[in-house]
N, C-alpha and C positions, 0 to 999 in steps of 0.2 A: 448440564448446568441447570441451576434452578432459575425459574422465572418469577419475577415479582408480580403478584396478582394485584395489579393497581392500574390506574389510568395510564401510568408510564408504559405498561405493556402495549396498550392500544397505540400510543405514539411510536413505539418501536416498530410495530407492524406497518403503520402508515409510512414511516420513514423507509423501511425496508422495501415496501411496494413502490415508493417514489424513486428510490435508487434503481430498482430493477427497470422501471419505465425509462429512466435516462438511457440505459444501455440498450434497450430495445428500440426506442424511438429515435435516438441520435446515431443510428447505424446506417450504413449504406447496404441496402438489401436489393440492389439492382443486380440480378444474376448475370447480366451481360457486362457488368463493369469489372475493370481490373482491380478495383478497390472493394469488391464485395466483402462485407463483414467488418470493414474498418469502422471505427467509432470516434466521434468527435472528441477533441480535447476539452471543449467548452460548449455550453448549450446556446450561447448567443453570438459572441465575438468570433471572428475567423471561422465561419461555418464550413469552409473548405478544408480545414486542417484536422487531421486525425492524429491521435497519439497512440503509440503501440502499447503503452501501459493501459490506456483505456480499453484496448482490445483484450488485454489479459483479464481485466476485471469483467469485461463484457462476456467472456467465455464462462466465467464463474457465475455470472447472472443467469445463464442458460440452465445450469445445474439447479440453482435455487428455484428458478421458475418452473421447471418440471416437477420438482418435489412439492412445490406449493400449488401446483395446477394453474399457474398463471400462463403457461405456454405448453403446447402439446409436446410430447416426447419427440415425435417425428419432426416437427418444425425446429425444435432445439437441436436435434441431431443434424439436420440438414444445414442449419446455420453454422454450427461448430465445424462441420465437415468442410463446408465451403470457405469458411474463414481460414482454416489451416491450409487449404489449397491456394488461397491468395498469398500466404506467406511462403509457401513452397515454390510457387510458379511465377509470381508477379512482383513481389516485393524486392527492392534493392537490399542486398546485405553485403557485409564485408566480414569474411571469415565466420559466417553464421550469425553475426550481430546485426541488428537493424537500426535504421535511423530513428531518432526520437519522434520527430514529426514528419508526416507524409501527407500527400494530397488524398483527399477522400475518394476521388474518382480514378486517379491514375496510379496510386500507390507509390508515387515518386517522392523523393526527398523535398522538403520545404524549408524555407528560412535559412538555408545553408547550415542546418542544425548538425549536431554531432551524431556519430554512431554511438549509441548509448548502451553501456553494459548493464546499468541498473534497470532501465526501461525494457531492455531485452529480457532481463531476468524476470520482471513482473509478467511480461507476455508469456514466457516459457512456463512460468508457474500456472498460468491460466490454461495453457495447452496441456500440461501434465494433468491438471485436474480433470478436464473434459475427457482426456484419454482414459483415466481410471474410471470415470463414470460411465461413458458410453462404450468403452472397449472397442474391439474390432479395428476397422480401418482408421478410425479417429485416433486410437492409441498408437497405431503404427506411424501415422503422420506426425503426431506429437513427438514421438521418440526420434523420428528422423530429424525434425527441427532441432531437438536437443543435441543429437549426435553431430549436427553440423557446426556446432559452436566450438571454435578453437580458443579455449580459455587461456591458453598460454600466450597466444598472440597479444592479448589484452593485459598481460602481466609485465611489470617492469622488473626484470630479473636482478637489477642492481640493488633494489630495496625489498624484493619479494612482496610486492603489493600490486593490486590491480590499479591500472590508471583509472582516472575518473571520466575522461572523455577522449574522443578521437574524431578528427575530421581530415579529409584528404588535403585541405588547404593548410592546416596548421600542425597536423600530426597529433601525437598524444599530448594530453595536458592533465595536470593535477594527479592526485593519488587518493585512493581510499586508505588513508593513513591512520585513521582513528575510527572508533566505534560510531556507527550511524545505522542506517537502514539496510545495510548490505549483507547481513548474515546469510540470506538466501544464496548469495553468490558463491560463498564458500561451500555450502552444502551441495550445490549443483556442480561447482567446479571440480571438487575432489572426487566426485562420484562419476564423472564423465567416462563412458566406455571408449571414447575416441581421443579426447585431448585433455586428460586430467591434469590438474595442477597439484603440486605437492601440498601435503597437509600442513606444512610449516607456514603456508601463506596465512592461515588462521592465527598463527602465533605472532606474526610480524606486523599487525596493526596495533596502534596504541589503545589502551583501555583505561583512560584516566578515571580515578575514583575520588569522589568528594561526598561530603555530607551537606544536608540543607535542613535547617530548622528541626533537628532531632531525627531526621531520616538519614540512616547511616549507609555508607559504602555504596553509593550509586555510581555505577559505570556510566558516565554521562557523555553526551554528544556535544558538538562544538557550540551550538547556541540553544540547546535545551528544547528544541522544537519537537512536539509529540510524535509527528509522523515517523521520526527516526526510531522510535520505540515500538512502532506498530506494523510497518509494512511487511517485514519478514514474518511476524507473528500472525498476520492475517491468513497465511498459508500453512506455516509450520507450527505444529502443536508443541511448544517448548515446555508445557507444564510437566512438573514432576521429573525434570531433567537437569543435570548439571554437567558442565564440561570438566576436563581434567584439572583445571585450576579452581574448581568448586564454584564457578560462576553459574548461577541460575538465571538465565536470560528472562524467563517469564517473571520471576519475582523482581528482577531488576526493573522491568517495565512497570510493575506495580509501584515500586518505590519512586521511580521517575515521574509517574502520573500523579501520585500524591504530592510530590514536591512541586510540580507544575501548579496544582490547585492552591497549595499554600502560598506560592509566590503571588498568585493573583489576589489572594485574600490580603496578603501583606502589602500589596501595592494598590489596593482599591481607592486610596485617597489620591494617588497620582493618576490613575485612569478610572473614570467612573464606569466604563464598561465592565471592569473587573469586579468579581465578588465571589462569595462562596458557592453560588450556583451559576456563575458566569466565568468560566475558566477553560483551560484546554488550549493553550497557545501552541499553534502549529502553522505550518506553511499554508498560505491561502491567498486569496485576492483581497487587498485592502483598498482604502480610498485613493492611494497613489499607485495602485497596480499590484501585481502578484509579488509576493515576497516569501522567501524561505527562511527568513530570520526573525520571525515572531517566536520568541522563546522564553524560557524560564530558567532559573537557577536549579541545580548547579550547571554551569556552562563555562566553556573556555573564553567565549566572547563577552563583550560588555553589554550585550542586549540593546544596543543602540537602535536596532531596527523596530523595537516595539513602539506602537502608536495608539494602543488601545483596541486594536482589531482582535476580535474573537471569532473563531470558526466553530460551528456546531460539530464538524467532523472531528475536532479535537477530542471531544468527550464521547461522541458516538464510536470513534475508533478505539477508544479506551475502555469500552464497556465490559470486555472480558477481564480487565484488570481492576476496575473500580465500579462494579455494577450499580450499586445503590446511588453512589455519588453522580455517576453518569446519567442515570435515569432522572434524578432530581434536576440536573442541569437541563436536560432535554425537555422536561416538563415546563421548566422556567422559560426557556426560549419559545416554546410552542404557545404558552398561555400569555406571555408578556409582549411578544413581538410578532403580531400577525403578518407584518410586512416581510418577515424573514422566511415565510413559507411560500412554496410555489407548487406547480404540478409535479415536480420531482422531489418533493419533500422539502427539507431545509435548503435555503440558498447558501452560498459558500461562506458568508461572513457578515458581521455587523460591527458597527463602531459608534459609540455614543460620545466620543471625544473629538469628533471632527465637525465642529459647528453643530448643525442640526443632525439628528440621527441619520446615519448612513447605512444602507443595506446594499449588499452586492446584487447585481442583476444576474450574475452568472451562477451556474452549477458547473463544477469542474470534475472531470472524470476520475482523476486519482483520489479526490476527496470523497466523492460519492461511492467509489469502489471500496475504499478502506472502511467507510461506514457500513456498507452493505455486508461485506464479508465478516466483519467483527460482530455485527448484530446477529447475523445468521449463526455464527459460531457460538455466540452466547446463548441463543435460543435452542439450538439443536446440535451444534458441533458438526454440521454437514460438511463444510469445507475441509476442516481438519480430517474428518473421517476418511474421505476419498484421497486427499492429497498425501496423507501419511501411509496409504497403501502402496504408494509407488516404490518400486525396488530401488531406484537410484536415490530417492529421498532418504530411505532407510539406510542405505549404504553410506551416503554422505554424512549423516549424523553419527553413524557408528565409527567411520574413519576419523571424524573430528573429535571423537570422544565425548560427544554430547549425548549422554546415555541416561536412562531412567534411574532415578534415585532409589527406587524400590523395585522388586521383582514384578509387582502388580502395576500395570499401566494406569495412568489417570483415567478416570471414568467421566464421560460427558453427563 
């Protein structure tokens, strides 16, 4: 990919380094601890709580750090290896799936949280990545963790859809019944060498299509929040590919991102935080707490969750889709709101519509992780390069019919 030679490039590098620091500094590196390698969900609140998605992104941070000489190969290797040992030996799992939130030191379930298929998916993507990068015993351990996952256990055979959550107290709940961030689950699920799901599961979730302000045929998510168009793309290179129904998921994310920006411009009189360089509605922490319903049109919901909150991760995580527009927005945030910056780069969010200007105190792992992977992919294609070398990823895409549009692969 091309890099813009501007001040924006410096901001990208600073944000990338800050994201990397989050995953290095907020990790448990006590080699005697059962929670070795676990990474905090947030930088300030609940310091004892790790999220398995943060760990997945943290594994990717090790690959980025080695390539950029921010951490030695041996230190990164040891940390990746030890982290996978934690998941193999000390983490509670149910049919290979892990709890969403766990204790940093004990690796035990916290908050009576769910056994999460999507967060397990993000973690496994990170494990697959370090396996491809470091090879050897790390690849063997990553593959074992992947083989342990019983994808069919998490599938509701009545509707042929993955459930959304499971807890031992309540059983299964919800369904991945429409397009969102879960594409990675189908790629991994159908390619499993141990517990594969049928390819038809990819066909049996809804893919609603709508237009917005001249942008045509967007396969949209429930509330139009940008992370749903980003998470799977941070790992899987969907460029130059279409599925059997002619859906180009990469171009779809481009269109959804442009629609998100247009929505913010159209609603700038309603929310003074919004504007041509302040956009990117996505899940983040707001003045009233964390919300996954900050979104834009097109959407199935009425977007009643919007309150003017904007997260820099919305545009940073979209940089592979809208590079020039994302960089302009990041420049605007950096130059206009010094309180939005911290030791880990951009804080999670800001809001100018909540009395006096409000700035999040937190950095959140999933937002830092998406920003980090997408910036690195934009600059070098590093994450895509190694993740796409995995035999199961290639097999999954092939089985789903998500194949290259031309004989020549897209070039970074």
